[in-house]
C-alpha positions as CSV (number, residue, x, y, z in Angstrom):
1,G,0.0,0.0,0.0
2,E,0.9,3.6,-0.5
3,R,1.9,5.6,2.5
4,V,0.6,9.1,3.1
5,R,2.5,11.5,5.2
6,C,0.7,14.1,7.3
7,A,2.6,17.1,8.6
8,A,1.7,17.7,12.2
9,R,0.2,21.1,12.8
10,P,1.7,23.1,15.7
11,R,-0.7,23.0,18.6
12,A,-1.9,26.2,20.2
13,P,-1.5,26.4,23.9
14,A,-4.3,24.8,25.8
15,A,-5.8,28.1,27.1
16,A,-5.7,29.6,23.6
17,M,-7.6,26.7,22.3
18,A,-10.5,27.4,24.6
19,L,-10.9,31.1,23.5
20,L,-13.4,32.3,20.9
21,L,-12.0,35.8,20.8
22,E,-9.2,37.8,22.5
23,D,-8.1,41.4,22.0
24,I,-6.9,44.4,23.8
25,F,-9.5,47.3,24.1
26,E,-9.3,50.9,25.2
27,V,-12.2,52.7,26.7
28,E,-13.0,55.7,24.4
29,E,-16.2,56.9,26.2
30,L,-17.9,56.3,29.5
31,N,-21.8,56.1,29.5
32,P,-22.6,57.4,26.0
33,G,-26.0,58.8,26.1
34,G,-25.8,59.3,29.9
35,K,-25.6,57.2,33.0
36,R,-28.7,55.1,33.6
37,F,-27.9,53.0,36.7
38,D,-25.9,53.7,39.8
39,K,-23.7,50.7,39.8
40,V,-23.4,50.1,36.1
41,D,-21.2,51.9,33.5
42,R,-21.6,51.4,29.8
43,V,-18.1,51.6,28.2
44,R,-17.6,52.3,24.5
45,C,-14.3,50.8,23.3
46,R,-12.2,50.0,20.2
47,S,-9.8,47.1,20.0
48,Q,-6.1,47.3,19.0
49,Q,-5.7,44.3,16.9
50,Q,-8.9,43.3,15.2
51,E,-10.6,46.7,14.8
52,L,-13.6,45.7,16.8
53,E,-16.0,48.1,18.4
54,L,-17.4,47.2,21.8
55,Q,-20.1,48.6,24.1
56,L,-20.1,46.7,27.4
57,D,-22.0,47.1,30.6
58,V,-19.8,46.7,33.6
59,N,-20.6,46.7,37.3
60,C,-18.5,49.9,38.1
61,E,-18.9,49.4,41.8
62,I,-16.7,46.3,41.7
63,Y,-14.7,46.8,38.5
64,P,-14.4,50.5,37.3
65,L,-13.1,51.0,33.8
66,P,-12.4,54.8,33.3
67,E,-11.9,56.6,30.0
68,G,-8.5,55.8,28.6
69,A,-8.2,52.4,30.5
70,A,-6.8,49.5,28.4
71,F,-8.0,45.9,29.1
72,S,-7.7,42.5,27.7
73,L,-11.1,40.9,26.8
74,A,-11.6,37.3,26.0
75,L,-14.7,35.3,25.3
76,A,-14.7,31.5,25.9
77,P,-17.3,28.8,25.8
78,T,-15.9,27.1,28.9
79,L,-13.6,28.1,31.9
80,S,-11.7,24.7,31.5
81,P,-8.1,25.4,30.4
82,D,-8.2,22.4,27.9
83,G,-11.5,23.5,26.4
84,A,-13.6,20.7,27.9
85,P,-17.2,21.7,28.1
86,D,-18.4,23.0,31.5
87,G,-20.9,20.9,33.6
88,D,-24.3,22.3,34.5
89,T,-23.2,23.2,38.1
90,F,-20.6,25.7,39.4
91,D,-17.3,24.0,40.0
92,Q,-16.1,24.7,43.6
93,S,-13.3,22.3,43.5
94,G,-10.6,24.9,43.2
95,A,-9.3,23.3,39.9
96,K,-7.3,25.4,37.5
97,S,-9.6,27.7,35.4
98,L,-9.3,30.3,32.7
99,A,-10.8,32.7,35.2
100,D,-7.6,32.5,37.3
101,G,-5.8,34.9,34.8
102,Y,-8.5,37.5,34.7
103,E,-10.0,40.0,37.3
104,Y,-13.6,40.3,36.1
105,V,-15.7,37.4,34.7
106,M,-19.3,37.1,33.6
107,H,-21.3,34.3,32.2
108,G,-24.1,34.8,29.6
109,M,-25.5,34.1,26.2
110,V,-25.4,35.4,22.6
111,F,-28.9,36.4,21.7
112,K,-28.5,38.3,18.5
113,I,-26.1,38.3,15.5
114,E,-26.8,40.5,12.5
115,E,-25.0,41.9,9.6
116,V,-24.1,45.6,9.9
117,S,-26.0,47.5,7.2
118,G,-23.8,49.4,4.7
119,S,-20.7,47.6,5.8
120,A,-19.7,44.5,3.7
121,G,-18.4,41.7,5.9
122,K,-19.2,43.3,9.2
123,V,-21.4,41.8,11.9
124,S,-22.6,42.8,15.4
125,V,-23.0,40.3,18.2
126,T,-25.1,41.0,21.1
127,A,-24.9,39.0,24.4
128,S,-26.5,39.4,27.8
129,F,-24.8,38.6,31.1
130,G,-27.6,38.6,33.6
131,G,-29.0,41.9,32.1
132,L,-25.6,43.5,31.5
133,L,-25.2,43.8,27.8
134,M,-22.3,43.5,25.3
135,L,-22.5,44.7,21.7
136,L,-19.5,43.7,19.7
137,S,-19.1,44.7,16.1
138,G,-16.4,43.9,13.5
139,D,-15.3,41.7,10.7
140,K,-17.1,38.5,10.2
141,R,-13.9,36.5,10.3
142,S,-13.0,37.9,13.7
143,L,-16.4,37.1,15.2
144,G,-17.1,33.9,13.3
145,E,-16.6,31.6,16.3
146,L,-19.6,33.2,18.0
147,A,-23.1,31.6,17.4
148,L,-26.6,32.5,18.2
149,D,-27.8,31.0,21.6
150,Q,-24.2,30.2,22.6
151,K,-23.3,30.3,26.2
152,V,-20.1,32.3,26.8
153,Y,-17.8,33.6,29.5
154,L,-16.5,37.2,29.2
155,L,-13.1,37.6,30.9
156,V,-11.5,41.0,31.5
157,R,-8.2,42.1,33.0
158,K,-6.6,45.5,32.9
159,V,-3.3,45.8,31.0
């Protein structure tokens, strides 16, 4: 028989395999349209690498993000470093978690994905994290891992 050789692809680090998106964002504006809730700020941001636009509601009492602040934001389907799916219950075992490398973590669901009118190849993704909203817009290729009704973790750390 004929032998076929397959070149091994280099493997990404385990943590990177679990991420749907990661970029550095800078807060450009705090509470566009005015502050609506005492303990919530809406931050308008732009990413450094993938030219993404982000509007994100953050509990400013526990994690303030002032104008000009830079932060790393990641979206992941699981907190397991090897990408294994999460169970249906909160893991209190103290096992290693993607959350260990971040300061602010929320769990939510993508509930709307739509094409941005007048912009070829751009989409906007909306997710809710217990009522705190995220609107992320950018190139379809950058946001292609996100799906409607997908459960996601949003992980943030200041840089």
